[in-house]
C-alpha positions in Angstrom: 236.1 157.6 -129.9 235.6 161.0 -127.9 232.9 161.4 -125.7 231.3 164.8 -123.9 230.6 164.6 -120.5 228.2 166.4 -118.0 229.9 166.2 -114.6 228.2 167.1 -110.8 229.9 166.9 -107.5 229.8 167.7 -103.8 233.0 169.1 -103.9 233.3 169.0 -99.8 235.7 165.6 -99.9 237.8 166.5 -103.2 241.1 168.8 -103.4 239.9 170.6 -106.6 239.1 169.3 -110.0 242.6 169.2 -111.1 245.1 166.1 -110.9 247.2 165.9 -108.0 249.5 163.3 -106.6 247.9 161.5 -103.1 245.1 163.0 -103.3 241.3 162.7 -104.3 240.2 165.2 -107.4 237.6 164.9 -109.8 240.1 164.4 -113.0 242.0 161.9 -111.0 239.3 159.7 -110.0 237.1 159.5 -113.0 240.5 158.9 -114.7 241.0 156.0 -112.6 238.0 154.9 -112.7 237.8 154.7 -116.3 241.4 152.9 -116.3 239.8 150.2 -113.8 236.7 149.8 -116.2 238.5 149.3 -120.1 242.1 148.7 -119.0 243.8 151.7 -120.8 245.2 155.0 -119.4 242.6 157.9 -120.2 243.0 161.9 -120.4 240.1 164.0 -118.9 240.2 167.2 -119.6 237.6 170.0 -118.3 236.2 173.3 -118.8 236.7 175.3 -115.8 238.9 174.8 -112.8 237.7 174.2 -109.6 239.3 174.4 -106.2 239.1 172.0 -103.1 235.4 172.1 -101.9 233.9 173.7 -104.8 231.4 172.0 -105.7 229.9 172.0 -109.6 225.9 171.2 -110.8 227.4 171.5 -114.6 230.8 170.9 -114.9 231.8 169.5 -118.7 234.8 167.2 -120.3 235.8 165.1 -122.2 237.8 161.7 -122.3 239.0 159.6 -125.6 238.0 155.7 -124.8 239.3 152.7 -127.1 235.7 151.0 -126.4 232.7 150.1 -128.8 230.2 151.3 -125.7 228.0 153.8 -126.1 228.0 156.8 -125.0 225.0 155.8 -122.0 226.6 152.5 -121.2 230.0 154.8 -120.3 228.0 157.2 -118.1 226.4 154.3 -116.1 229.4 152.2 -115.9 231.2 155.3 -114.5 228.7 156.3 -112.2 228.4 152.5 -110.6 231.9 152.7 -110.1 232.5 155.8 -108.5 231.5 157.1 -105.0 228.2 158.6 -104.8 229.7 162.1 -104.1 230.3 162.5 -108.1 228.1 161.6 -110.9 227.9 162.2 -114.6 224.6 163.0 -115.2 224.9 163.1 -119.0 227.0 161.8 -121.9 227.3 161.6 -126.2 229.5 161.6 -128.6 231.7 164.2 -129.7 233.6 165.8 -132.6 237.2 165.0 -132.3 237.8 168.9 -132.0 235.7 169.5 -129.1 237.8 171.2 -126.5 235.3 171.6 -123.2 238.1 174.9 -122.2 238.2 176.3 -125.0 235.3 176.1 -127.0 233.4 177.1 -124.0 232.0 181.0 -124.5 231.0 181.8 -120.7 231.4 180.0 -117.8 228.1 180.3 -114.4 229.2 180.2 -110.9 227.6 180.8 -108.0 228.0 181.6 -104.5 225.5 181.1 -102.3 225.8 183.1 -98.4 223.2 182.9 -95.5 223.4 185.9 -92.9 220.6 183.6 -90.3 221.4 183.9 -86.7 221.8 180.1 -86.7 222.8 178.7 -89.9 221.2 175.6 -90.4 223.9 172.8 -89.7 222.6 170.9 -92.5 223.6 173.2 -95.7 227.0 173.9 -93.2 229.3 172.1 -96.8 226.6 174.7 -99.6 226.7 177.7 -98.1 228.4 180.5 -96.2 227.5 182.6 -93.1 228.6 185.9 -92.2 227.6 187.9 -89.0 224.3 190.3 -88.8 222.0 191.0 -91.6 223.0 192.2 -95.7 221.5 194.6 -97.9 221.2 192.2 -101.0 219.6 195.6 -102.9 222.6 197.5 -102.4 224.9 194.6 -103.1 223.3 193.9 -106.3 223.1 197.9 -107.3 227.1 198.5 -106.7 227.5 194.7 -108.3 226.4 195.8 -111.5 229.9 197.3 -111.9 231.8 194.1 -112.5 229.6 193.9 -115.9 231.7 194.4 -118.6 235.3 193.9 -119.7 237.8 194.7 -116.5 241.1 194.2 -115.5 240.6 191.5 -112.5 244.3 191.1 -111.1 243.0 192.8 -107.9 240.9 190.1 -107.6 243.5 187.3 -108.7 244.7 184.5 -106.4 247.8 183.0 -105.9 247.6 180.6 -108.7 247.3 183.7 -111.1 251.0 184.8 -112.7 251.5 188.8 -112.3 252.8 188.4 -116.1 249.5 186.8 -117.3 246.4 189.0 -118.4 243.4 189.2 -115.5 241.5 191.0 -118.4 237.8 188.9 -118.2 234.6 189.9 -120.1 231.5 189.3 -117.2 228.1 189.3 -118.7 225.7 189.2 -116.4 225.9 189.8 -111.9 222.8 189.5 -109.8 222.1 189.5 -106.1 218.7 187.7 -105.1 217.9 186.7 -101.7 215.4 183.7 -100.4 214.4 184.4 -96.5 218.4 184.2 -95.0 219.9 182.9 -98.0 221.7 185.4 -100.4 223.2 184.1 -103.8 225.5 186.0 -105.7 225.6 184.7 -109.7 228.0 185.2 -112.3 228.5 184.6 -115.8 231.6 185.7 -117.5 233.8 184.6 -120.6 236.4 183.1 -117.6 237.8 183.9 -114.5 241.2 184.1 -112.9 242.0 182.0 -109.8 240.1 182.9 -106.9 237.7 185.7 -108.5 234.3 184.6 -107.2 235.4 183.7 -103.9 237.2 187.7 -103.8 234.4 189.5 -105.9 231.5 188.1 -103.1 233.6 189.1 -100.5 233.9 192.5 -101.4 230.1 192.5 -101.7 229.4 191.3 -98.5 231.4 194.0 -97.0 229.2 196.0 -99.2 225.6 194.6 -98.0 227.6 195.3 -94.4 228.4 198.8 -94.4 232.2 198.4 -95.2 232.6 199.1 -98.3 230.9 201.0 -100.9 230.8 201.9 -104.7 234.1 203.8 -104.8 236.0 200.4 -103.2 234.9 198.6 -106.6 236.1 201.4 -108.8 239.6 201.4 -107.3 239.7 197.8 -107.3 239.0 197.8 -110.9 240.8 200.9 -111.9 243.9 200.3 -110.5 244.6 196.3 -110.8 247.2 195.3 -108.5 247.4 191.5 -107.5 245.6 190.4 -104.3 244.6 194.0 -103.6 240.8 192.4 -102.7 242.6 190.7 -100.0 239.2 189.2 -98.0 239.2 185.0 -99.5 235.3 184.0 -98.8 235.2 179.9 -97.9 235.1 177.4 -101.2 232.2 175.5 -99.8 229.3 178.3 -101.1 230.9 178.5 -104.2 229.1 175.9 -107.2 230.3 175.8 -110.9 226.4 175.7 -112.5 226.3 176.4 -115.9 228.9 175.9 -119.4 227.6 177.7 -122.7 228.9 177.1 -126.1 227.9 177.9 -129.7 224.1 177.5 -130.8 225.5 178.0 -134.5 224.1 175.6 -137.0 226.3 172.8 -138.0 228.1 173.2 -134.3 230.5 170.0 -133.7 228.2 169.6 -130.6 225.2 167.1 -130.9 221.8 169.3 -131.3 220.8 168.9 -127.8 224.1 170.4 -126.0 224.3 173.3 -127.9 223.9 176.5 -125.5 224.0 176.0 -122.2 224.4 172.9 -121.5 222.2 172.2 -118.5 218.5 173.2 -117.7 
């Protein structure tokens, strides 16, 4: 049976989502737990790849498990046997053709920054501190330049080949402030490696008066791998939503249509 999984994690102590030898990863931990529970090798497929230290409120995966257990039992078994920084928050049976990556219409990430004079130590794993106050209103206005379809090769990290396409569609970029916390929310059909962290670094420079609208225009109009060479820390980044088709007759259960997370 094919199961769809909604996965949340604190990425602090993970070496990213994709399985790697001899290090702790999201995919590796779920696969190992399933093997221990059901005595079979199970490959878990994920909707979006996250790097070391990046968090998720709503990662989506699938797993083919030979079991008579229902989704609720599978979810409970996984959660009981995994460390508490990784949880399955929802599970359901899905069509045999469900592919969480290829079927996703869009992903949404949120980056959290603090410009507090003294950052709160309890938030250190979930927000990135910057020195000096940020002009979040200017960041938001200039940030709309990223909306639309662009070549984001200037914002691509090492995992992106110069021969691959970096054309992505950004549907929405919003910058908001709550006291000394600034959040940058970006929804796109997909992201190139490190796109969010490099994009945010440019917007931080805009908020500090070190970059302008022209900086972003140049990076988008003259794409060159790594041209946006500042990189924000991974800890401020969180995958918050995955979006799927709402169309009637979709292979996803009714409760999974549209945004999978509230």
